[in-house]
Biopython code that builds the backbone (N, CA, C, O; Angstrom):
import numpy as np
from Bio.PDB.StructureBuilder import StructureBuilder

atoms = [
    (1, "MET", "N", (-2.702, -64.237, -2.457)),
    (1, "MET", "CA", (-3.543, -63.241, -2.253)),
    (1, "MET", "C", (-4.868, -64.096, -1.665)),
    (1, "MET", "O", (-5.316, -65.006, -2.364)),
    (2, "LYS", "N", (-5.309, -63.877, -0.741)),
    (2, "LYS", "CA", (-6.491, -64.679, -0.262)),
    (2, "LYS", "C", (-8.120, -63.988, -0.863)),
    (2, "LYS", "O", (-8.397, -62.853, -1.251)),
    (3, "GLU", "N", (-8.659, -64.776, -0.776)),
    (3, "GLU", "CA", (-10.258, -64.498, -1.676)),
    (3, "GLU", "C", (-10.914, -63.503, -0.515)),
    (3, "GLU", "O", (-11.033, -63.763, 0.683)),
    (4, "PRO", "N", (-11.303, -62.297, -1.209)),
    (4, "PRO", "CA", (-12.116, -61.364, -0.606)),
    (4, "PRO", "C", (-13.356, -62.158, 0.246)),
    (4, "PRO", "O", (-13.884, -63.154, -0.248)),
    (5, "ASP", "N", (-13.739, -61.668, 1.468)),
    (5, "ASP", "CA", (-14.461, -62.260, 2.454)),
    (5, "ASP", "C", (-16.212, -61.584, 1.982)),
    (5, "ASP", "O", (-17.282, -62.030, 2.396)),
    (6, "GLY", "N", (-16.068, -60.761, 1.302)),
    (6, "GLY", "CA", (-17.638, -60.215, 0.615)),
    (6, "GLY", "C", (-18.268, -59.211, 1.636)),
    (6, "GLY", "O", (-19.436, -58.823, 1.628)),
    (7, "VAL", "N", (-17.298, -58.865, 2.503)),
    (7, "VAL", "CA", (-17.979, -57.737, 3.534)),
    (7, "VAL", "C", (-18.280, -56.421, 2.812)),
    (7, "VAL", "O", (-19.253, -55.782, 3.210)),
    (8, "LYS", "N", (-17.390, -55.841, 1.568)),
    (8, "LYS", "CA", (-17.278, -54.741, 1.161)),
    (8, "LYS", "C", (-18.231, -54.918, -0.388)),
    (8, "LYS", "O", (-18.224, -54.013, -1.222)),
    (9, "LYS", "N", (-18.977, -56.146, -0.582)),
    (9, "LYS", "CA", (-19.787, -56.145, -1.780)),
    (9, "LYS", "C", (-20.797, -54.895, -1.966)),
    (9, "LYS", "O", (-21.264, -54.253, -1.025)),
    (10, "VAL", "N", (-20.970, -54.734, -2.882)),
    (10, "VAL", "CA", (-21.995, -53.338, -3.408)),
    (10, "VAL", "C", (-22.603, -53.769, -4.389)),
    (10, "VAL", "O", (-22.211, -54.614, -5.194)),
    (11, "LEU", "N", (-23.874, -53.044, -4.361)),
    (11, "LEU", "CA", (-24.568, -53.539, -5.469)),
    (11, "LEU", "C", (-24.333, -52.525, -6.777)),
    (11, "LEU", "O", (-24.023, -51.344, -6.621)),
    (12, "LEU", "N", (-24.520, -53.136, -8.071)),
    (12, "LEU", "CA", (-24.013, -52.509, -9.131)),
    (12, "LEU", "C", (-24.213, -51.031, -9.245)),
    (12, "LEU", "O", (-23.297, -50.251, -9.508)),
    (13, "ILE", "N", (-25.448, -50.688, -9.036)),
    (13, "ILE", "CA", (-26.180, -49.375, -8.962)),
    (13, "ILE", "C", (-25.414, -48.481, -7.902)),
    (13, "ILE", "O", (-25.369, -47.275, -8.142)),
    (14, "ASP", "N", (-24.916, -48.873, -6.956)),
    (14, "ASP", "CA", (-24.320, -47.977, -5.811)),
    (14, "ASP", "C", (-22.743, -48.385, -6.095)),
    (14, "ASP", "O", (-22.149, -48.599, -5.039)),
    (15, "HIS", "N", (-21.995, -48.531, -7.185)),
    (15, "HIS", "CA", (-20.891, -48.994, -7.448)),
    (15, "HIS", "C", (-20.092, -47.495, -7.576)),
    (15, "HIS", "O", (-20.650, -46.610, -8.224)),
    (16, "ILE", "N", (-19.057, -47.289, -7.079)),
    (16, "ILE", "CA", (-18.253, -45.848, -7.269)),
    (16, "ILE", "C", (-16.820, -46.517, -7.790)),
    (16, "ILE", "O", (-16.433, -47.651, -7.508)),
    (17, "GLU", "N", (-16.104, -45.514, -8.642)),
    (17, "GLU", "CA", (-14.961, -45.588, -8.801)),
    (17, "GLU", "C", (-13.898, -45.939, -7.881)),
    (17, "GLU", "O", (-13.751, -45.330, -6.821)),
    (18, "GLY", "N", (-13.015, -47.070, -8.306)),
    (18, "GLY", "CA", (-12.149, -47.509, -7.396)),
    (18, "GLY", "C", (-12.365, -48.916, -6.777)),
    (18, "GLY", "O", (-11.552, -49.415, -5.998)),
    (19, "GLN", "N", (-13.307, -49.416, -7.103)),
    (19, "GLN", "CA", (-13.992, -50.668, -6.385)),
    (19, "GLN", "C", (-13.949, -51.683, -7.481)),
    (19, "GLN", "O", (-14.213, -51.587, -8.680)),
    (20, "CYS", "N", (-13.604, -52.536, -6.852)),
    (20, "CYS", "CA", (-13.588, -54.015, -8.062)),
    (20, "CYS", "C", (-15.044, -54.053, -8.447)),
    (20, "CYS", "O", (-16.092, -53.800, -7.853)),
    (21, "ARG", "N", (-14.644, -54.568, -9.973)),
    (21, "ARG", "CA", (-16.169, -54.753, -10.497)),
    (21, "ARG", "C", (-16.463, -56.152, -10.998)),
    (21, "ARG", "O", (-17.288, -56.370, -11.885)),
    (22, "CYS", "N", (-15.724, -57.128, -10.368)),
    (22, "CYS", "CA", (-15.804, -58.227, -10.562)),
    (22, "CYS", "C", (-17.502, -58.686, -9.798)),
    (22, "CYS", "O", (-17.727, -58.333, -8.641)),
    (23, "ILE", "N", (-18.276, -59.261, -10.384)),
    (23, "ILE", "CA", (-19.541, -60.016, -10.196)),
    (23, "ILE", "C", (-19.401, -61.188, -9.171)),
    (23, "ILE", "O", (-18.779, -62.212, -9.452)),
    (24, "ILE", "N", (-19.982, -60.993, -8.033)),
    (24, "ILE", "CA", (-19.875, -62.040, -7.163)),
    (24, "ILE", "C", (-21.118, -62.779, -6.654)),
    (24, "ILE", "O", (-21.119, -63.742, -5.887)),
    (25, "GLY", "N", (-22.224, -62.143, -7.231)),
    (25, "GLY", "CA", (-23.654, -62.752, -6.864)),
    (25, "GLY", "C", (-24.653, -61.837, -7.212)),
    (25, "GLY", "O", (-24.240, -60.726, -7.543)),
    (26, "PHE", "N", (-25.976, -62.037, -7.222)),
    (26, "PHE", "CA", (-27.059, -61.402, -7.589)),
    (26, "PHE", "C", (-28.141, -61.196, -6.292)),
    (26, "PHE", "O", (-28.530, -62.173, -5.653)),
    (27, "LYS", "N", (-28.506, -60.054, -6.033)),
    (27, "LYS", "CA", (-29.499, -59.851, -5.161)),
    (27, "LYS", "C", (-30.783, -60.678, -5.462)),
    (27, "LYS", "O", (-31.328, -60.560, -6.560)),
    (28, "ASP", "N", (-31.296, -61.544, -4.471)),
    (28, "ASP", "CA", (-32.355, -62.408, -4.543)),
    (28, "ASP", "C", (-32.401, -63.157, -6.052)),
    (28, "ASP", "O", (-33.471, -63.228, -6.656)),
    (29, "GLY", "N", (-31.407, -63.599, -6.500)),
    (29, "GLY", "CA", (-31.234, -64.291, -7.882)),
    (29, "GLY", "C", (-31.465, -63.583, -9.166)),
    (29, "GLY", "O", (-31.359, -64.107, -10.274)),
    (30, "ASP", "N", (-31.912, -61.885, -8.840)),
    (30, "ASP", "CA", (-32.088, -61.473, -10.005)),
    (30, "ASP", "C", (-30.922, -60.710, -10.927)),
    (30, "ASP", "O", (-30.179, -59.853, -10.448)),
    (31, "ALA", "N", (-30.881, -61.072, -12.079)),
    (31, "ALA", "CA", (-29.647, -60.933, -12.878)),
    (31, "ALA", "C", (-29.473, -59.196, -13.158)),
    (31, "ALA", "O", (-28.602, -58.629, -13.819)),
    (32, "ARG", "N", (-30.383, -58.731, -12.564)),
    (32, "ARG", "CA", (-30.555, -57.082, -13.033)),
    (32, "ARG", "C", (-29.995, -56.352, -11.717)),
    (32, "ARG", "O", (-29.678, -55.163, -11.715)),
    (33, "GLU", "N", (-29.913, -57.151, -10.657)),
    (33, "GLU", "CA", (-28.966, -56.499, -9.531)),
    (33, "GLU", "C", (-28.079, -57.323, -9.043)),
    (33, "GLU", "O", (-28.104, -58.161, -8.142)),
    (34, "ALA", "N", (-27.016, -56.825, -10.035)),
    (34, "ALA", "CA", (-25.684, -57.660, -9.358)),
    (34, "ALA", "C", (-24.849, -56.987, -8.173)),
    (34, "ALA", "O", (-24.778, -55.787, -7.912)),
    (35, "TYR", "N", (-24.189, -58.140, -7.472)),
    (35, "TYR", "CA", (-23.255, -57.753, -6.173)),
    (35, "TYR", "C", (-21.957, -57.500, -7.217)),
    (35, "TYR", "O", (-21.785, -58.155, -8.245)),
    (36, "MET", "N", (-21.264, -56.645, -6.844)),
    (36, "MET", "CA", (-19.654, -56.173, -7.297)),
    (36, "MET", "C", (-18.877, -56.515, -6.096)),
    (36, "MET", "O", (-19.481, -56.436, -5.026)),
    (37, "CYS", "N", (-17.663, -56.876, -6.083)),
    (37, "CYS", "CA", (-16.830, -57.285, -5.028)),
    (37, "CYS", "C", (-16.803, -56.043, -3.995)),
    (37, "CYS", "O", (-17.239, -56.110, -2.846)),
    (38, "GLY", "N", (-16.228, -54.911, -4.580)),
    (38, "GLY", "CA", (-16.230, -53.663, -3.917)),
    (38, "GLY", "C", (-14.697, -53.559, -3.239)),
    (38, "GLY", "O", (-14.418, -52.545, -2.599)),
    (39, "GLU", "N", (-14.001, -54.320, -3.350)),
    (39, "GLU", "CA", (-12.666, -54.290, -3.071)),
    (39, "GLU", "C", (-11.988, -53.179, -3.375)),
    (39, "GLU", "O", (-12.578, -52.632, -4.307)),
    (40, "PRO", "N", (-10.727, -52.373, -2.946)),
    (40, "PRO", "CA", (-10.153, -51.307, -3.783)),
    (40, "PRO", "C", (-9.537, -52.399, -4.944)),
    (40, "PRO", "O", (-9.247, -53.596, -4.935)),
    (41, "VAL", "N", (-9.506, -51.358, -5.893)),
    (41, "VAL", "CA", (-9.065, -52.100, -7.407)),
    (41, "VAL", "C", (-7.456, -51.964, -7.212)),
    (41, "VAL", "O", (-6.901, -51.318, -6.324)),
    (42, "TYR", "N", (-6.839, -52.710, -8.233)),
    (42, "TYR", "CA", (-5.345, -53.313, -8.020)),
    (42, "TYR", "C", (-4.849, -52.022, -9.001)),
    (42, "TYR", "O", (-5.532, -51.656, -9.957)),
    (43, "GLN", "N", (-3.767, -51.486, -8.689)),
    (43, "GLN", "CA", (-3.013, -50.685, -9.790)),
    (43, "GLN", "C", (-1.368, -50.897, -9.877)),
    (43, "GLN", "O", (-0.624, -50.836, -8.898)),
    (44, "ARG", "N", (-0.995, -51.128, -11.090)),
    (44, "ARG", "CA", (0.211, -51.388, -11.311)),
    (44, "ARG", "C", (1.051, -50.195, -11.363)),
    (44, "ARG", "O", (0.466, -49.184, -11.754)),
    (45, "ARG", "N", (2.096, -50.093, -11.108)),
    (45, "ARG", "CA", (3.054, -48.558, -11.236)),
    (45, "ARG", "C", (3.088, -48.410, -12.606)),
    (45, "ARG", "O", (3.494, -49.267, -13.392)),
    (46, "GLY", "N", (2.587, -47.138, -12.937)),
    (46, "GLY", "CA", (2.939, -46.522, -14.166)),
    (46, "GLY", "C", (1.709, -46.826, -15.097)),
    (46, "GLY", "O", (1.705, -46.462, -16.273)),
    (47, "LYS", "N", (0.775, -47.439, -14.582)),
    (47, "LYS", "CA", (-0.413, -48.064, -15.404)),
    (47, "LYS", "C", (-1.861, -47.525, -14.856)),
    (47, "LYS", "O", (-2.055, -47.199, -13.685)),
    (48, "LYS", "N", (-2.634, -47.494, -15.672)),
    (48, "LYS", "CA", (-3.988, -46.804, -15.101)),
    (48, "LYS", "C", (-4.548, -47.807, -14.341)),
    (48, "LYS", "O", (-4.134, -48.963, -14.429)),
    (49, "LEU", "N", (-5.539, -47.457, -13.529)),
    (49, "LEU", "CA", (-6.288, -48.353, -12.700)),
    (49, "LEU", "C", (-7.128, -49.488, -13.229)),
    (49, "LEU", "O", (-7.915, -49.396, -14.172)),
    (50, "SER", "N", (-6.862, -50.618, -12.484)),
    (50, "SER", "CA", (-7.677, -52.034, -13.198)),
    (50, "SER", "C", (-8.857, -51.711, -12.820)),
    (50, "SER", "O", (-9.195, -50.674, -12.250)),
    (51, "SER", "N", (-9.677, -52.842, -13.222)),
    (51, "SER", "CA", (-11.291, -52.886, -13.023)),
    (51, "SER", "C", (-11.460, -53.956, -11.785)),
    (51, "SER", "O", (-12.568, -54.277, -11.355)),
    (52, "TRP", "N", (-10.516, -54.345, -11.390)),
    (52, "TRP", "CA", (-10.410, -55.582, -10.421)),
    (52, "TRP", "C", (-9.657, -55.471, -9.363)),
    (52, "TRP", "O", (-8.600, -54.922, -9.675)),
    (53, "CYS", "N", (-9.725, -55.809, -7.950)),
    (53, "CYS", "CA", (-9.128, -55.902, -6.998)),
    (53, "CYS", "C", (-7.938, -57.201, -7.687)),
    (53, "CYS", "O", (-8.021, -57.945, -8.665)),
    (54, "ALA", "N", (-6.798, -56.987, -6.553)),
    (54, "ALA", "CA", (-5.504, -57.785, -6.631)),
    (54, "ALA", "C", (-6.058, -59.209, -6.766)),
    (54, "ALA", "O", (-5.738, -59.893, -7.738)),
    (55, "TYR", "N", (-6.891, -59.677, -5.801)),
    (55, "TYR", "CA", (-7.230, -61.061, -6.210)),
    (55, "TYR", "C", (-8.097, -61.645, -7.538)),
    (55, "TYR", "O", (-7.875, -62.648, -8.217)),
    (56, "HIS", "N", (-9.233, -60.574, -7.657)),
    (56, "HIS", "CA", (-9.759, -60.813, -9.191)),
    (56, "HIS", "C", (-8.591, -60.945, -10.064)),
    (56, "HIS", "O", (-8.383, -62.026, -10.615)),
    (57, "TYR", "N", (-7.815, -59.957, -10.242)),
    (57, "TYR", "CA", (-6.797, -59.532, -11.148)),
    (57, "TYR", "C", (-6.053, -60.569, -11.386)),
    (57, "TYR", "O", (-5.859, -60.904, -12.555)),
    (58, "GLY", "N", (-5.478, -61.294, -10.303)),
    (58, "GLY", "CA", (-4.530, -62.558, -10.470)),
    (58, "GLY", "C", (-5.311, -63.695, -11.048)),
    (58, "GLY", "O", (-4.824, -64.558, -11.779)),
    (59, "GLN", "N", (-6.748, -63.621, -10.608)),
    (59, "GLN", "CA", (-7.617, -64.950, -11.203)),
    (59, "GLN", "C", (-7.894, -64.650, -12.729)),
    (59, "GLN", "O", (-7.838, -65.605, -13.504)),
    (60, "MET", "N", (-8.163, -63.503, -13.173)),
    (60, "MET", "CA", (-8.290, -63.318, -14.325)),
    (60, "MET", "C", (-7.028, -63.623, -15.063)),
    (60, "MET", "O", (-7.092, -64.542, -15.880)),
    (61, "HIS", "N", (-5.902, -63.006, -14.907)),
    (61, "HIS", "CA", (-4.728, -63.327, -15.675)),
    (61, "HIS", "C", (-4.001, -65.030, -15.439)),
    (61, "HIS", "O", (-3.308, -65.694, -16.210)),
    (62, "THR", "N", (-4.415, -65.283, -14.303)),
    (62, "THR", "CA", (-3.959, -66.759, -14.143)),
    (62, "THR", "C", (-4.908, -67.577, -15.138)),
    (62, "THR", "O", (-4.394, -68.319, -15.975)),
    (63, "VAL", "N", (-6.215, -67.446, -15.048)),
    (63, "VAL", "CA", (-7.285, -68.525, -16.184)),
    (63, "VAL", "C", (-6.880, -67.962, -17.593)),
    (63, "VAL", "O", (-6.796, -68.715, -18.563)),
    (64, "ALA", "N", (-6.611, -66.502, -17.683)),
    (64, "ALA", "CA", (-6.096, -66.290, -19.216)),
    (64, "ALA", "C", (-4.893, -67.181, -19.599)),
    (64, "ALA", "O", (-4.956, -68.072, -20.446)),
    (65, "ALA", "N", (-3.811, -66.858, -18.902)),
    (65, "ALA", "CA", (-2.578, -67.994, -19.283)),
    (65, "ALA", "C", (-2.929, -69.244, -19.229)),
    (65, "ALA", "O", (-2.360, -69.951, -20.061)),
    (66, "GLN", "N", (-3.822, -69.872, -18.395)),
    (66, "GLN", "CA", (-3.801, -71.065, -18.563)),
    (66, "GLN", "C", (-4.708, -71.592, -19.983)),
    (66, "GLN", "O", (-4.565, -72.680, -20.540)),
    (67, "GLN", "N", (-5.473, -70.715, -20.301)),
    (67, "GLN", "CA", (-6.085, -71.231, -21.757)),
    (67, "GLN", "C", (-4.994, -70.830, -22.827)),
    (67, "GLN", "O", (-4.758, -71.562, -23.789)),
    (68, "ASN", "N", (-4.442, -69.818, -22.648)),
    (68, "ASN", "CA", (-3.296, -69.624, -23.794)),
    (68, "ASN", "C", (-2.373, -70.703, -23.962)),
    (68, "ASN", "O", (-1.888, -70.977, -25.060)),
    (69, "ARG", "N", (-2.078, -71.411, -22.764)),
    (69, "ARG", "CA", (-0.762, -72.568, -22.688)),
    (69, "ARG", "C", (-1.690, -73.717, -23.337)),
    (69, "ARG", "O", (-1.202, -74.268, -24.324)),
    (70, "GLU", "N", (-2.751, -74.077, -22.983)),
    (70, "GLU", "CA", (-3.712, -75.107, -23.343)),
    (70, "GLU", "C", (-3.732, -75.065, -24.942)),
    (70, "GLU", "O", (-3.368, -76.056, -25.575)),
    (71, "SER", "N", (-4.192, -73.823, -25.625)),
    (71, "SER", "CA", (-4.447, -73.511, -26.996)),
    (71, "SER", "C", (-3.179, -74.010, -27.735)),
    (71, "SER", "O", (-3.164, -74.853, -28.632)),
    (72, "ASP", "N", (-2.073, -73.322, -27.187)),
    (72, "ASP", "CA", (-0.583, -73.478, -27.762)),
    (72, "ASP", "C", (-0.590, -74.875, -27.788)),
    (72, "ASP", "O", (-0.515, -75.425, -28.886)),
    (73, "GLN", "N", (-0.668, -75.549, -26.760)),
    (73, "GLN", "CA", (-0.585, -77.061, -27.034)),
    (73, "GLN", "C", (-1.216, -77.941, -27.802)),
    (73, "GLN", "O", (-0.736, -79.007, -28.190)),
    (74, "SER", "N", (-2.716, -77.360, -28.130)),
    (74, "SER", "CA", (-3.677, -78.123, -28.938)),
    (74, "SER", "C", (-3.001, -77.773, -30.506)),
    (74, "SER", "O", (-3.033, -78.571, -31.442)),
    (75, "ALA", "N", (-2.501, -76.652, -30.550)),
    (75, "ALA", "CA", (-2.015, -76.359, -32.103)),
    (75, "ALA", "C", (-0.872, -77.086, -32.482)),
    (75, "ALA", "O", (-0.693, -77.571, -33.600)),
    (76, "ALA", "N", (0.001, -77.159, -31.398)),
    (76, "ALA", "CA", (1.283, -78.070, -31.405)),
    (76, "ALA", "C", (1.155, -79.216, -32.102)),
    (76, "ALA", "O", (1.789, -79.512, -33.115)),
    (77, "SER", "N", (0.213, -79.953, -31.478)),
    (77, "SER", "CA", (0.303, -81.484, -32.032)),
    (77, "SER", "C", (-0.619, -81.663, -32.954)),
    (77, "SER", "O", (-1.769, -81.242, -33.076)),
    (78, "PRO", "N", (0.317, -82.618, -33.830)),
    (78, "PRO", "CA", (-0.031, -82.895, -34.986)),
    (78, "PRO", "C", (-1.475, -83.494, -35.313)),
    (78, "PRO", "O", (-2.027, -84.249, -34.513)),
    (79, "GLN", "N", (-2.099, -83.101, -36.598)),
    (79, "GLN", "CA", (-3.676, -83.424, -36.439)),
    (79, "GLN", "C", (-3.488, -84.477, -37.767)),
    (79, "GLN", "O", (-2.687, -84.124, -38.633)),
    (80, "ALA", "N", (-4.109, -85.575, -37.911)),
    (80, "ALA", "CA", (-4.105, -86.460, -38.923)),
    (80, "ALA", "C", (-5.096, -86.029, -39.951)),
    (80, "ALA", "O", (-6.226, -85.656, -39.635)),
    (81, "VAL", "N", (-4.588, -86.090, -41.425)),
    (81, "VAL", "CA", (-5.768, -85.594, -42.318)),
    (81, "VAL", "C", (-5.833, -86.652, -43.297)),
    (81, "VAL", "O", (-4.868, -87.057, -43.945)),
    (82, "SER", "N", (-7.000, -87.072, -43.373)),
    (82, "SER", "CA", (-7.353, -87.888, -44.570)),
    (82, "SER", "C", (-7.354, -87.202, -46.137)),
    (82, "SER", "O", (-7.811, -86.088, -46.392)),
    (83, "ILE", "N", (-6.821, -88.005, -46.987)),
    (83, "ILE", "CA", (-7.266, -87.459, -48.355)),
    (83, "ILE", "C", (-7.840, -88.588, -49.075)),
    (83, "ILE", "O", (-7.478, -89.765, -49.104)),
    (84, "VAL", "N", (-8.643, -88.094, -49.553)),
    (84, "VAL", "CA", (-9.507, -89.132, -50.467)),
    (84, "VAL", "C", (-9.326, -88.740, -51.894)),
    (84, "VAL", "O", (-9.532, -87.565, -52.195)),
    (85, "ARG", "N", (-8.937, -89.661, -52.869)),
    (85, "ARG", "CA", (-8.774, -89.764, -54.430)),
    (85, "ARG", "C", (-9.891, -90.545, -55.313)),
    (85, "ARG", "O", (-10.307, -91.703, -55.282)),
    (86, "ASN", "N", (-10.162, -89.543, -56.021)),
    (86, "ASN", "CA", (-11.281, -90.400, -56.972)),
    (86, "ASN", "C", (-10.481, -90.469, -58.222)),
    (86, "ASN", "O", (-9.866, -89.560, -58.780)),
    (87, "PRO", "N", (-10.639, -92.068, -58.649)),
    (87, "PRO", "CA", (-9.930, -92.353, -59.996)),
    (87, "PRO", "C", (-10.584, -91.822, -61.162)),
    (87, "PRO", "O", (-10.095, -91.998, -62.278)),
]
sb = StructureBuilder()
sb.init_structure("model")
sb.init_model(0)
sb.init_chain("A")
sb.init_seg("    ")
for serial, (resi, resn, name, xyz) in enumerate(atoms, 1):
    if name == "N":
        sb.init_residue(resn, " ", resi, " ")
    sb.init_atom(name, np.array(xyz, "f"), 0.0, 1.0, " ", f" {name:<3s}", serial, name[0])
structure = sb.get_structure()
């Protein structure tokens, strides 16, 4: 899936149901005026509508899966424990 070109971007206040809600930028750098992606949202069969287009949905799940793999690997590696005994 290729990255959206930004042609359909929409201001948060003008956002309507069915448009991707991924924040892609800000109008004049003002955090109160966020631009949303605006592409049609992704829908899996038998599931409710997503909040993201297919591209951003894939990005979100790819990053989350990678973070889970990294945390699983760090939990699996043994940790050295020092024990101090007082005589």
